[in-house]
C-alpha positions in Angstrom: 75.8 139.3 80.0 75.1 140.6 76.4 76.7 143.9 75.5 74.4 146.9 75.6 73.0 147.8 72.2 75.2 150.3 70.4 78.0 150.0 73.0 81.5 149.5 71.4 83.7 146.8 72.8 86.7 147.9 74.7 89.7 148.0 72.3 92.3 147.6 75.0 92.3 147.3 78.8 95.1 150.0 78.9 92.9 152.9 77.8 89.2 153.6 77.6 87.5 154.1 74.3 86.7 157.7 75.3 90.4 158.3 75.9 91.3 156.8 72.5 88.8 159.1 70.8 90.4 162.2 72.5 93.9 161.0 71.6 92.8 161.0 67.9 92.7 164.8 68.0 96.2 165.2 69.6 99.6 165.5 68.1 103.1 165.0 69.6 105.1 168.2 69.8 108.7 167.4 69.1 111.5 169.9 68.5 110.9 169.2 64.8 114.5 168.6 64.0 114.9 164.9 63.3 112.6 163.5 60.7 112.8 161.0 57.9 112.4 162.0 54.3 108.9 160.6 54.0 105.9 162.9 54.0 104.3 163.5 57.4 102.9 166.2 59.7 106.1 167.5 61.4 108.3 170.4 60.3 111.7 169.2 59.4 115.0 171.0 60.3 115.7 171.7 56.6 113.8 173.7 54.0 111.4 172.2 51.7 108.3 172.7 49.5 105.4 173.2 51.9 103.4 176.5 51.9 104.9 177.8 55.2 107.7 180.3 54.6 110.8 180.0 56.8 113.7 182.0 55.3 115.6 183.5 52.3 119.0 182.6 50.8 121.0 183.8 47.8 120.0 182.4 44.4 122.5 179.9 43.0 122.8 178.5 39.5 120.3 175.7 39.0 117.8 176.9 41.5 114.1 176.9 40.5 113.3 180.5 39.5 109.7 179.9 40.6 110.9 180.5 44.2 112.7 183.8 43.5 111.2 186.7 45.4 110.8 189.2 42.5 109.7 192.0 44.9 113.1 191.9 46.6 114.8 191.6 43.2 113.0 194.7 42.0 114.3 196.7 45.1 117.8 195.3 45.4 118.5 194.1 41.9 119.7 190.9 43.5 117.9 187.5 43.4 116.9 185.8 46.6 115.3 182.4 46.9 112.3 181.9 49.2 112.6 178.8 51.5 109.8 176.9 53.0 109.4 174.4 55.8 109.2 170.8 54.7 106.6 168.6 56.4 108.1 165.2 56.9 107.5 161.9 58.8 108.7 161.6 62.3 109.7 158.2 63.7 108.5 157.8 67.3 110.5 155.1 69.2 109.0 154.2 72.6 111.4 152.4 75.0 109.6 150.8 77.9 111.7 149.8 81.0 110.4 146.4 82.1 113.1 145.7 84.7 112.2 144.4 88.1 112.2 147.8 89.8 109.3 148.8 87.5 107.1 146.0 88.9 106.5 147.9 92.1 103.2 149.7 92.8 101.9 149.9 89.3 104.9 151.6 87.6 105.0 149.1 84.7 101.3 149.3 84.2 101.5 153.1 84.0 104.4 152.9 81.5 102.3 150.5 79.4 99.4 152.9 79.4 101.6 155.8 78.3 103.3 153.7 75.6 99.9 152.8 74.2 98.7 156.4 74.4 101.8 157.9 72.7 101.7 155.1 70.1 98.1 155.9 69.3 98.9 159.6 68.9 101.8 158.7 66.5 99.7 156.3 64.4 96.8 158.7 64.1 99.2 161.4 62.8 100.6 159.0 60.3 104.1 158.8 61.9 106.1 155.7 62.2 105.8 154.1 65.6 108.1 151.5 67.2 108.0 150.0 70.7 110.8 148.2 72.5 110.6 146.7 76.0 113.7 145.4 77.9 114.0 143.8 81.2 115.4 140.3 81.4 118.9 139.7 80.0 118.9 136.9 77.4 115.1 137.0 77.0 113.7 138.1 73.6 112.5 141.7 74.1 109.0 142.7 73.2 109.2 144.7 69.9 106.7 146.4 67.7 108.5 147.0 64.4 108.0 150.3 62.6 104.3 150.7 62.0 102.2 153.4 60.5 98.5 154.3 60.3 95.5 153.4 62.4 95.4 149.9 60.8 98.4 149.1 63.0 96.6 150.0 66.3 95.7 146.5 67.4 99.3 145.4 66.7 100.4 148.2 69.0 98.0 147.2 71.7 99.0 143.5 71.4 102.7 144.4 71.7 102.3 146.7 74.7 99.8 144.4 76.6 102.3 141.6 76.2 105.1 143.4 78.1 106.1 141.5 81.2 108.3 142.8 84.0 111.4 141.2 85.5 115.1 141.5 84.9 118.0 143.8 85.4 118.9 145.2 82.0 120.2 148.8 82.3 118.9 151.6 80.1 122.4 151.8 78.7 122.3 148.2 77.5 118.6 148.7 76.4 119.6 151.7 74.2 122.4 149.7 72.6 120.1 146.8 71.8 117.4 149.1 70.5 119.9 150.7 68.1 121.0 147.4 66.7 117.4 146.8 65.6 116.3 150.3 64.7 117.0 152.6 61.8 115.4 156.1 61.4 115.4 159.6 62.8 112.9 161.1 65.1 112.1 160.9 68.8 113.1 158.3 71.4 110.7 158.3 74.4 111.9 156.5 77.5 109.4 155.3 80.0 111.2 154.3 83.2 111.8 154.9 86.8 115.4 155.6 85.9 116.5 153.7 89.0 119.2 151.9 87.2 122.9 151.4 87.2 125.0 151.9 84.1 126.1 155.0 82.2 122.9 157.1 81.6 124.7 159.9 79.7 126.1 157.2 77.3 122.6 155.9 76.7 121.3 159.4 75.9 124.3 160.2 73.7 123.9 156.9 71.7 120.2 157.7 71.0 120.8 161.3 70.2 123.8 160.5 68.0 121.7 158.1 66.0 119.4 161.0 65.1 116.7 160.9 67.8 115.6 163.6 70.2 115.6 162.1 73.7 112.5 162.4 75.8 112.0 160.8 79.3 109.1 160.2 81.6 110.1 159.1 85.0 107.5 157.0 86.8 107.8 156.6 90.5 105.7 154.9 93.1 104.1 157.2 95.7 106.4 155.8 98.5 109.4 156.6 96.3 108.2 160.2 96.0 107.3 160.6 99.7 108.6 157.7 101.8 106.8 157.1 105.0 109.5 155.5 107.2 110.5 155.7 110.8 112.9 153.9 113.1 115.4 151.3 111.8 114.7 149.7 108.4 116.4 147.4 105.9 116.4 148.5 102.3 116.3 145.8 99.6 117.4 146.3 96.0 114.7 144.6 94.0 117.0 143.8 91.1 120.4 143.0 92.7 118.9 141.7 96.0 121.6 143.8 97.9 120.5 145.0 101.3 121.3 148.1 103.4 120.5 148.6 107.1 119.6 152.1 108.1 119.1 153.5 111.6 116.9 156.4 112.3 115.6 156.6 108.7 113.5 159.6 109.4 116.7 161.7 109.8 117.6 160.7 106.2 114.4 161.8 104.5 115.4 165.4 103.9 118.7 164.1 102.4 116.7 161.7 100.2 114.4 164.4 98.9 117.4 166.6 98.0 119.0 163.7 96.2 115.8 162.9 94.3 115.3 166.5 93.2 118.9 166.7 92.1 118.6 163.4 90.1 115.4 164.7 88.4 117.2 167.8 87.4 120.1 165.8 86.0 117.7 163.7 83.9 115.9 166.9 82.7 119.3 168.4 81.7 120.2 165.2 79.8 116.9 165.5 77.8 117.1 169.3 77.2 120.6 169.1 76.0 119.5 166.6 73.4 116.5 168.5 72.1 114.0 166.7 74.3 111.9 167.1 77.4 111.6 165.4 80.8 108.8 164.8 83.2 108.4 162.9 86.5 105.0 161.5 87.5 103.5 159.0 90.0 102.4 155.5 89.1 99.1 156.4 90.8 98.4 159.5 88.7 95.2 159.1 86.7 96.2 158.5 83.1 93.5 160.8 81.8 94.9 163.7 83.9 98.4 162.9 82.7 97.5 162.9 79.0 94.9 165.6 78.7 96.0 168.0 81.4 99.6 167.7 82.4 101.2 166.7 79.1 99.1 169.4 77.3 100.1 172.1 79.8 103.7 171.1 79.5 103.6 171.3 75.7 104.2 167.6 74.9 100.8 167.2 73.2 98.6 169.7 71.4 
């Protein structure tokens, strides 16, 4: 059937054109500490030459006298230099967990939608955007090299749409592989269920130590959030194929919820301690609600 007159073709199956239009007006809210030296829209951790005042310091030989505050000099007979925030370019690195556990109940699809959305926000705000996806050991990971500007949007969509699930690579190994291919300071955004073996604190430390604030969005299936189980069951690990027989599973639900809440708090602490944020969502949550309601209320996007 011919397209309706005036109707734009869908740019990607991941997001509607209406959502893309709304994303154009949003910006990612980082802690504004880790940026590159290129010009951009984020306030850097050091002083610079924008018009937004941030502090004073003592005048030193060689400083530009144009930035001396002469009003203070007249009162104190001592020169102080005015400092300003410097607006610099942030590098947004999106790490998508494509391991086997992410293939359950739309978790990987939700991660791909979020990766596309955050990538669009970064490109529209002229930040550098990279995407890495890891799952199968030995398989070449999907990678979008550092890209900038809306002209890179279709490359972003092609990369994210091409992510396939399957494998058992841990986030620790994924972070190490990412850092072998990446250079630049900014934000590392991890999209994962975080149901992984390996040393998670080490993964967070490696990313933070390389100059990136660590953000995490946990994506869980509804049955992982509120399991509906009774009687005797057999649990199967989708990645290792290990099994565990459980009797009277209903008696363990309260313990499971306590453990899940404690694990979420552990992940949130790992992010907070490294200048980032953490959020847990369902794979069934509407992407428009996540982007334009939840993430805005939580201060991730503005």
